[in-house]
C-alpha positions in Angstrom: 4.9 79.4 -22.6 6.3 78.7 -19.1 9.8 77.3 -19.3 10.2 73.6 -18.2 11.8 73.0 -14.5 13.5 69.8 -14.7 14.5 69.5 -11.4 11.1 70.3 -10.2 9.3 68.2 -12.7 11.6 65.7 -11.9 10.7 65.7 -8.0 7.2 65.8 -9.1 7.4 62.6 -10.7 9.5 61.0 -8.4 6.7 62.2 -5.6 3.9 60.8 -7.8 6.0 57.0 -8.5 6.4 56.6 -4.8 3.1 57.8 -3.9 1.6 54.8 -6.6 3.9 52.2 -5.1 2.7 53.1 -1.6 -0.9 52.8 -2.2 -0.3 49.6 -4.4 1.6 48.4 -1.3 -1.0 49.4 1.2 -3.8 47.8 -0.8 -1.8 44.6 -1.3 -0.7 44.4 2.1 -4.5 45.0 3.1 -5.3 41.9 0.7 -3.1 39.6 2.1 -4.2 40.6 5.7 -8.0 39.6 4.9 -7.0 36.8 2.7 -5.0 35.3 6.0 -8.3 36.8 8.4 -10.5 34.7 5.9 -8.3 31.4 6.1 -8.2 31.6 10.0 -12.1 32.2 9.8 -12.5 28.9 7.7 -10.2 27.3 10.2 -12.1 28.2 13.4 -15.4 27.7 11.6 -14.0 24.1 10.7 -12.8 23.4 14.2 -16.1 24.6 15.5 -17.9 22.2 13.4 -15.8 19.5 14.5 -16.4 20.0 18.0 -20.0 20.1 17.4 -19.9 16.7 15.7 -17.9 15.3 18.0 -20.5 16.3 21.3 -23.3 15.5 19.2 -21.9 11.8 18.9 -21.6 11.2 21.8 -24.7 12.2 22.9 -26.5 10.5 20.5 -24.5 7.3 21.9 -26.0 8.1 25.1 -29.2 9.3 25.0 -30.4 8.0 21.5 -32.0 10.2 18.8 -35.0 10.5 20.8 -33.5 11.2 23.7 -30.6 13.5 22.6 -31.4 17.3 22.8 -29.9 20.2 20.5 -29.4 21.8 23.9 -27.3 19.4 25.4 -25.1 19.3 22.2 -24.4 23.0 22.3 -23.7 22.8 25.9 -21.4 19.6 25.3 -19.5 21.4 22.1 -19.7 24.7 24.2 -21.6 26.8 21.3 -24.5 28.5 21.8 -27.5 27.4 20.1 -27.8 29.8 17.4 -24.2 28.9 16.2 -25.5 24.9 16.5 -28.7 25.7 14.3 -26.6 27.7 11.7 -24.6 24.5 10.7 -27.5 22.1 11.2 -30.7 23.4 10.8 -32.5 20.6 12.8 -31.8 17.5 15.1 -32.2 15.3 12.2 -29.5 17.0 9.9 -27.0 16.5 12.8 -28.3 13.1 13.6 -27.6 12.0 9.5 -24.2 14.2 9.4 -22.7 12.4 12.4 -23.5 8.5 11.5 -22.3 9.8 7.5 -18.8 11.4 9.2 -18.6 7.9 10.8 -18.9 5.3 8.5 -19.0 7.2 5.4 -15.1 7.0 5.0 -15.5 2.9 5.7 -17.8 2.8 2.8 -15.8 4.2 0.2 -12.9 2.3 1.6 -14.7 -1.1 1.4 -15.8 0.1 -2.4 -12.4 1.2 -3.3 -10.8 -2.5 -1.8 -13.1 -4.5 -3.6 -12.6 -3.2 -7.0 -8.9 -3.5 -6.4 -8.0 -6.1 -9.2 -4.7 -6.7 -7.8 -6.0 -8.6 -4.9 -7.4 -12.1 -4.7 -10.9 -13.2 -3.7 -9.2 -14.5 -0.5 -7.6 -11.3 0.6 -10.6 -9.3 -0.3 -12.9 -11.1 2.1 -9.7 -10.7 4.8 -10.0 -7.1 4.1 -13.5 -6.9 3.9 -13.7 -8.6 7.4 -10.8 -6.4 8.9 -12.1 -3.4 7.8 -15.4 -4.6 10.0 -13.6 -5.0 12.6 -11.2 -2.0 12.3 -14.6 0.5 12.3 -16.2 -1.1 15.0 -13.1 -1.0 17.2 -12.9 2.8 16.7 -16.9 2.9 17.4 -17.9 -0.3 19.9 -21.0 1.4 20.8 -22.1 1.8 17.3 -23.7 -1.7 16.6 -26.0 -1.3 19.5 -27.1 2.3 18.4 -27.9 1.5 15.1 -29.8 -1.6 15.3 -31.8 0.7 18.4 -32.8 3.3 16.1 -33.4 1.8 13.0 -35.9 -0.8 15.4 -37.7 2.8 16.3 -37.5 4.4 12.9 -36.9 2.4 9.7 -36.8 5.0 7.4 -33.4 5.7 9.0 -32.4 2.6 6.8 -32.6 5.3 4.0 -31.0 8.0 5.5 -28.1 6.2 6.5 -27.8 4.8 3.1 -27.5 1.2 4.2 -29.4 -0.4 1.2 -27.5 1.6 -1.3 -23.8 0.6 0.8 -25.2 -3.4 0.6 -26.3 -3.4 -3.3 -22.9 -1.3 -4.3 -20.9 -4.0 -2.4 -23.2 -6.9 -3.9 -22.2 -5.9 -7.2 -18.4 -5.6 -6.6 -18.9 -9.3 -4.8 -19.9 -10.2 -8.2 -16.9 -9.1 -10.1 -15.2 -11.9 -7.8 -17.3 -14.9 -9.4 -19.7 -15.1 -6.6 -23.6 -15.0 -7.5 -25.4 -12.0 -6.1 -27.6 -14.2 -4.0 -24.8 -15.9 -2.7 -22.8 -12.9 -2.5 -25.5 -11.3 -0.3 -25.9 -14.4 1.9 -21.9 -14.1 2.6 -21.9 -10.6 3.2 -24.9 -10.9 6.0 -22.7 -13.7 7.6 -19.8 -11.2 7.4 -22.1 -8.2 9.0 -23.8 -10.3 11.5 -20.7 -12.1 12.5 -18.4 -9.0 13.1 -20.9 -6.9 14.7 -21.6 -9.9 17.5 -18.0 -9.3 19.7 -19.2 -5.3 19.8 -22.9 -5.8 20.7 -22.2 -8.8 23.4 -19.4 -7.1 24.7 -20.1 -7.5 28.2 -20.5 -11.4 27.1 -17.3 -11.4 25.8 -15.4 -10.1 28.5 -16.8 -12.6 30.7 -15.9 -15.2 28.8 -12.4 -13.4 28.6 -11.9 -13.5 32.1 -13.1 -17.0 33.0 -10.5 -18.3 29.7 -8.4 -15.9 31.3 -7.9 -14.5 28.0 -7.5 -10.1 27.3 -10.8 -9.4 25.7 -9.0 -7.5 22.9 -7.2 -11.1 22.1 -10.2 -12.8 22.2 -11.8 -10.3 19.8 -8.8 -10.7 17.2 -9.1 -14.6 17.3 -12.7 -14.5 16.6 -11.7 -12.2 13.7 -9.1 -14.7 12.3 -11.8 -17.2 12.7 -14.5 -15.4 10.9 -12.2 -14.9 8.0 -11.4 -18.8 7.9 -14.9 -19.5 7.9 -16.0 -17.3 5.2 -13.1 -18.4 3.1 -13.5 -22.0 3.3 -17.6 -22.0 2.6 -16.5 -19.7 -0.7 -14.1 -22.5 -1.8 -16.9 -25.4 -1.1 
């Protein structure tokens, strides 16, 4: 039987251990690099999608749904048409996604606020008006665009989830002790009164100039008036 060479055996064992450790670290570093690459690609993907949605919003507001083309959107976003179709198969899908992105958080915010048991009815009505004005101030062209597009294609009401939003809002308002039919009239009043200054922006600017008052200040005073009007109506 061959004698065990202690030094040679230890050396071989050490080499094997270091080889295993080396392979482990190489594989580990490779895994980390792949993860970093994946995260980077995901980040780039989200940035690209945001660019497309931002560009699409501008194109749709300017051209309307029927006038806008996927080519216009891809050119404005700086992406090729194939990539645009990869994210959004059709112009209809892109259109709906732009709308949901614009008002989706608004819908959720309103529902959450109306269900807040710590707020009084007056505070909720005032906050509802505030939220409409804030959303419209960020998207001043939205009212004219929506009215125009819904008149052209009434089916968009379902796509925009307008009915579900109104019904869920009415349900929340009924918890304030307001009859549902009355709540519907109140909600329509809030929506229509809030939208008017933005739909008739040129007229508001004309009045503001004649009154020597900044347009933004006139809009804010209008918001306060709407709150007072609705709250006093509920208290009657």
